[in-house]
C-alpha positions in Angstrom: 28.9 17.3 15.3 28.8 18.3 11.6 29.2 22.1 12.3 32.0 21.4 14.8 33.8 19.3 12.2 33.6 22.1 9.7 34.9 24.7 12.1 37.8 22.5 13.2 38.7 21.8 9.6 38.6 25.6 9.0 41.0 26.2 11.8 43.4 23.5 10.6 43.3 25.0 7.1 44.0 28.5 8.5 46.9 27.2 10.6 48.6 25.2 7.9 48.5 28.1 5.4 49.4 30.6 8.1 46.4 32.9 7.4 44.9 32.9 10.9 45.6 36.7 11.2 43.4 37.4 8.2 40.2 36.1 9.8 38.5 37.0 13.0 38.4 34.2 15.5 35.3 35.8 17.1 33.4 35.6 13.8 34.4 32.0 13.3 33.3 31.0 16.9 30.1 33.0 16.4 29.5 31.2 13.1 29.9 27.9 14.9 27.3 28.7 17.6 24.8 30.3 15.3 25.1 27.5 12.8 24.3 24.9 15.4 21.3 26.8 16.6 20.0 27.5 13.0 20.6 24.1 11.6 19.1 22.3 14.6 16.0 24.6 14.5 15.7 24.0 10.8 15.8 20.2 11.3 13.1 20.4 14.0 10.8 22.4 11.8 11.5 20.1 8.8 10.6 17.1 10.9 7.3 18.7 11.9 6.6 19.5 8.2 7.4 16.0 7.0 5.4 14.4 9.8 2.4 16.8 9.1 2.5 16.0 5.3 2.7 12.2 6.0 -0.2 12.4 8.4 -2.3 14.4 6.0 -1.3 12.5 2.9 -4.1 10.9 0.9 -1.7 8.1 0.1 -1.1 6.9 3.6 0.0 3.3 4.0 -2.1 1.3 6.4 0.0 -0.4 9.0 -1.5 -3.2 11.2 0.5 -3.9 14.3 0.3 -7.4 15.7 1.4 -7.5 19.3 0.7 -8.7 22.9 -1.1 -6.1 25.0 1.8 -5.7 27.4 4.1 -4.7 24.6 1.9 -2.6 22.4 1.8 0.8 24.3 5.6 1.1 24.4 5.7 0.1 20.7 3.2 2.8 19.7 4.9 5.5 21.7 8.3 4.8 20.2 6.9 4.3 16.7 5.0 7.6 16.6 7.9 9.5 18.1 10.3 8.3 15.4 8.0 7.9 12.4 8.4 10.4 9.5 7.0 8.2 6.7 3.5 7.9 5.3 3.1 4.5 6.9 0.7 5.1 9.8 -0.6 2.8 12.4 -4.3 2.4 11.6 -5.2 -0.7 13.6 -4.0 -3.1 16.2 -4.3 -6.9 16.5 -3.9 -8.0 20.1 -3.1 -11.7 20.2 -3.5 -12.4 23.9 -7.1 -11.3 24.4 -10.3 -10.3 22.6 -10.1 -6.5 22.7 -11.7 -5.8 19.3 -13.7 -2.5 19.4 -11.5 -1.0 22.1 -8.8 1.7 21.7 -5.2 1.8 22.8 -3.5 5.2 22.7 -6.4 6.3 20.4 -5.7 3.6 17.9 -8.5 1.1 17.4 -8.1 -2.6 18.1 -9.5 -4.1 15.0 -9.1 -7.8 15.4 -7.8 -10.6 17.6 -5.5 -13.6 16.9 -8.2 -15.9 15.6 -9.7 -13.4 13.1 -6.4 -11.7 12.0 -6.1 -13.4 8.5 -9.8 -12.8 7.8 -9.5 -9.1 8.7 -6.5 -8.7 6.3 -8.4 -10.6 3.6 -11.4 -8.2 3.6 -9.9 -4.9 4.6 -7.2 -2.5 3.2 -3.9 -3.5 4.8 -0.7 -2.4 3.1 1.8 -3.6 5.7 1.8 -5.6 8.9 4.3 -5.2 11.8 4.9 -8.3 13.8 5.8 -7.2 17.3 6.0 -10.6 19.0 8.1 -13.7 19.2 6.0 -16.9 19.1 5.8 -20.0 17.0 2.4 -18.8 15.9 4.0 -15.5 14.8 6.3 -17.3 12.4 3.4 -19.2 10.9 1.3 -16.1 10.4 4.1 -14.3 8.7 4.4 -17.0 6.0 0.6 -16.9 5.5 0.6 -13.1 5.2 3.4 -13.2 2.6 1.5 -15.8 0.6 -1.4 -13.3 0.6 0.8 -10.7 -0.9 1.0 -8.5 2.2 4.3 -6.8 3.1 5.4 -7.9 6.6 7.9 -6.2 9.0 9.3 -8.2 11.9 10.7 -6.4 14.9 14.2 -7.8 15.2 14.1 -7.4 18.9 11.3 -9.9 19.0 12.0 -12.5 16.4 14.7 -13.8 14.1 14.1 -16.4 11.4 14.4 -17.0 7.7 11.8 -15.5 5.4 11.7 -14.9 1.6 13.2 -11.6 0.2 14.3 -10.3 3.6 15.5 -6.8 4.1 16.6 -5.1 7.3 15.0 -1.7 7.6 14.4 1.2 10.0 10.7 1.7 10.7 9.4 4.1 13.3 12.7 3.9 15.3 12.7 0.1 15.2 15.1 -2.2 13.4 12.8 -4.6 11.5 13.2 -7.6 9.2 11.0 -7.0 6.2 9.8 -9.8 4.1 7.5 -9.7 1.0 6.6 -11.7 -2.0 8.9 -9.7 -4.3 11.2 -6.7 -3.9 11.2 -3.6 -6.2 13.7 -0.8 -5.9 12.6 2.9 -6.0 14.2 3.2 -9.4 12.1 0.3 -10.8 8.9 1.7 -9.3 9.7 5.1 -10.8 10.3 3.7 -14.2 7.2 1.6 -14.0 5.1 4.7 -13.1 6.8 6.7 -15.8 6.0 4.0 -18.4 2.4 4.1 -17.1 2.2 7.9 -17.6 3.6 7.8 -21.1 1.4 4.9 -22.1 -1.6 6.5 -20.4 -1.2 9.7 -22.4 -0.8 7.9 -25.7 -3.7 5.6 -24.8 -6.0 8.5 -24.0 -5.3 10.0 -27.5 -6.2 6.7 -29.1 -9.3 6.5 -26.8 -10.5 9.9 -27.9 -10.2 9.0 -31.6 -12.0 5.7 -31.0 -14.8 7.5 -29.1 -15.7 9.4 -32.3 -16.5 6.2 -34.1 -17.7 3.9 -31.3 -20.0 6.3 -29.4 -22.6 6.9 -32.2 -22.9 3.2 -32.9 -23.4 2.4 -29.2 -26.0 5.1 -28.8 -27.9 3.8 -31.9 -27.9 0.2 -30.9 -28.4 0.6 -27.2 -29.4 4.1 -26.0 -27.8 5.0 -22.7 -24.3 6.1 -21.4 -21.4 5.5 -23.7 -19.1 4.7 -20.8 -19.7 1.9 -18.4 -18.3 2.4 -14.9 -18.1 -0.1 -12.1 -16.5 -0.4 -8.7 -13.5 -2.6 -8.8 -10.9 -3.6 -6.2 -7.3 -2.5 -6.6 -4.0 -2.7 -4.7 -4.4 -4.3 -1.2 -8.2 -3.9 -1.3 -8.6 -0.2 -2.3 -11.8 0.3 -4.3 -12.0 2.5 -7.4 -14.2 3.2 -10.4 -13.1 1.5 -13.6 -14.2 2.9 -17.0 -14.9 1.1 -20.2 -16.8 1.7 -23.5 -20.2 0.1 -22.8 -20.4 -3.2 -24.7 -23.5 -4.6 -22.9 -27.1 -3.6 -22.7 -28.2 -1.4 -19.7 -29.7 -4.3 -17.8 -26.5 -6.5 -18.0 -25.9 -6.6 -14.3 -29.4 -7.6 -13.4 -29.5 -10.4 -16.1 -26.2 -11.8 -14.8 -27.9 -13.6 -12.0 -30.2 -15.4 -14.5 -27.2 -16.6 -16.5 -25.0 -17.9 -13.7 -26.0 -21.5 -14.5 -24.2 -21.0 -17.9 -20.9 -19.7 -16.3 -18.0 -21.7 -17.8 -15.5 -20.5 -15.2 -14.6 -22.6 -12.2 -14.3 -20.2 -9.3 -14.7 -16.5 -8.6 -15.3 -15.2 -12.1 -18.1 -15.1 -14.7 -17.7 -15.9 -18.4 -20.0 -17.5 -20.9 -20.1 -18.2 -24.6 -22.4 -16.1 -26.7 -23.4 -13.8 -23.9 -26.9 -12.4 -24.7 -26.2 -9.2 -22.7 -23.6 -8.0 -25.3 -25.0 -5.3 -27.6 -25.9 -6.8 -30.9 -25.4 -10.4 -29.8 -28.8 -11.3 -31.3 -27.3 -10.9 -34.8 -25.2 -14.0 -34.2 -21.9 -15.0 -32.5 -19.1 -12.5 -33.0 -21.5 -9.9 -34.6 -22.8 -6.6 -33.3 -20.8 -3.6 -32.0 -20.4 -5.1 -28.5 -18.7 -8.3 -29.8 -16.5 -6.3 -32.2 -15.2 -3.8 -29.6 -14.6 -6.6 -27.1 -12.7 -8.8 -29.6 -10.4 -5.9 -30.5 -10.2 -4.8 -26.8 -11.5 -1.3 -27.8 -13.8 -1.4 -24.8 -10.8 -1.3 -22.5 -9.4 2.0 -23.9 -11.0 4.3 -21.3 -9.0 2.4 -18.6 -6.0 4.5 -19.7 -7.7 7.2 -17.6 -7.5 4.9 -14.6 -3.8 4.4 -15.4 -3.2 8.2 -15.4 -5.0 8.5 -12.1 -2.8 5.8 -10.6 -5.6 3.3 -9.9 -4.2 0.9 -12.4 -1.0 0.2 -14.3 -0.3 -0.8 -17.9 0.6 -4.3 -16.7 -0.7 -6.0 -13.7 -3.5 -8.4 -12.5 -7.1 -8.3 -13.7 -9.1 -5.9 -11.5 -11.7 -8.0 -9.7 -15.2 -7.0 -8.8 -16.3 -6.4 -5.2 -18.4 -9.5 -5.1 -15.5 -11.6 -6.4 -13.2 -10.4 -3.7 -15.8 -11.0 -1.0 -15.7 -14.7 -2.0 -11.8 -15.0 -2.0 -10.0 -17.6 -0.1 -6.9 -16.5 1.8 -4.4 -17.3 -1.0 -6.4 -15.4 -3.6 -5.6 -12.1 -2.0 -2.1 -12.3 -3.5 -3.7 -11.0 -6.7 -4.2 -7.6 -4.9 -0.6 -7.1 -3.8 0.1 -5.1 -7.0 -1.9 -2.5 -8.9 -4.3 -4.1 -11.4 -3.3 -3.8 -15.0 -4.8 -3.1 -18.4 -3.1 -6.3 -19.5 -1.3 -9.1 -17.8 -0.3 -12.7 -17.7 -3.8 -13.9 -18.0 -4.7 -11.8 -21.0 -1.6 -13.0 -23.0 -1.9 -16.6 -22.0 -5.1 -17.6 -23.9 -7.8 -16.0 -21.8 -10.6 -17.7 -23.7 -9.2 -21.1 -23.1 -8.7 -20.6 -19.3 -11.8 -21.7 -17.4 -10.3 -22.3 -14.0 -10.0 -19.3 -11.6 -7.2 -21.1 -9.8 -5.1 -21.1 -13.0 -5.6 -17.3 -13.2 -4.5 -16.9 -9.6 -1.4 -19.1 -10.4 -0.5 -16.8 -13.4 -1.0 -13.7 -11.4 1.1 -15.0 -8.5 3.8 -16.0 -11.0 3.8 -12.5 -12.4 4.1 -10.8 -9.0 6.8 -13.2 -7.8 8.9 -12.7 -10.9 8.0 -9.1 -11.7 10.5 -6.9 -13.6 10.4 -4.1 -16.1 11.6 -6.6 -18.7 8.7 -8.9 -18.0 6.3 -5.9 -18.3 7.7 -5.0 -21.7 7.4 -8.7 -22.9 3.7 -8.7 -21.8 3.0 -5.4 -23.5 4.5 -6.6 -26.8 2.6 -9.9 -26.6 -0.6 -8.0 -25.9 -0.3 -6.3 -29.3 0.1 -9.7 -30.9 -2.9 -11.1 -29.0 -5.1 -8.2 -29.9 -4.3 -7.9 -33.6 -4.2 -11.6 -34.2 -7.3 -12.1 -32.0 -5.6 -14.8 -30.1 -7.5 -15.8 -27.0 -10.0 -13.0 -27.4 -13.2 -13.2 -25.5 
């Protein structure tokens, strides 16, 4: 249609300006035919290239399809035929039977209706496609959104009111997408750009700090300078977090003995005068461990995590694996954005907050109201908190 429109426009132009004799009609017609063949071939090849890149991408988005068995095969066929994004069907939730462990069109059935929310809680799920129309489906959408999961609703199946709704095209289907907050491509680009610039500056500061901090750590507690630990990031993805080691080498083993002194209510551990901190025997607030923690110097190696894309400058606190394992359903909302070097909790008096539910409330508020302006406010307030030692641990 496009090529034909161009050729017709060319003939009209030639006719109006009476220059038809200066051009060969055979050449123009040949151009029309060859252009259709070449452009159509190019588009077919490009579709294959795009689909191949999406399927091989390391950053594939995990799509969980919730559907009845009778509808799922037709859905998979149409989706895979029309999908050119990196959102790939990784699992199926069949709601009208217990088929977990089986495969449909080479895609595993990972859960049933009763275990759907629990599966999403403990596994990596970026997006959920609701391919059904039931009262239960409406209820589950709201619960998933409250957990921070992006939900698509097949408009051919259901129509209702959800927060932050957008009509999109996904895999050849018109879907109603709802999520806890909406960010444009421009906003996401600027946030990542801010992370990259901040990460570069932060790594320079980290390198300078290393020259002074590393020898003291080695003298007071022989062992690795950097502490690394598996943490949980966006939507349940695990990554290695890096810090300057501020605790003795046996800190993780001793944590079990100190759980009785945990002053946090919920899925976090924090205690006053932690004896695992390097140099804590010298008294409260003394020793290299307490010093680098009070000035947040121990956090500087996390700028490497930011450059890698595991973390962001501003986000939620990255939880440990055992903390996430004990989450309730509404706690998973904390994982709907990348964890951050700083965030609402850090600038809201982190030493005074002893209730994990309050931290969840702050994180949920940040996610629901996220904007670049809010990120800048948190970054500026972080400097104030660090240098004034307000709310430091």
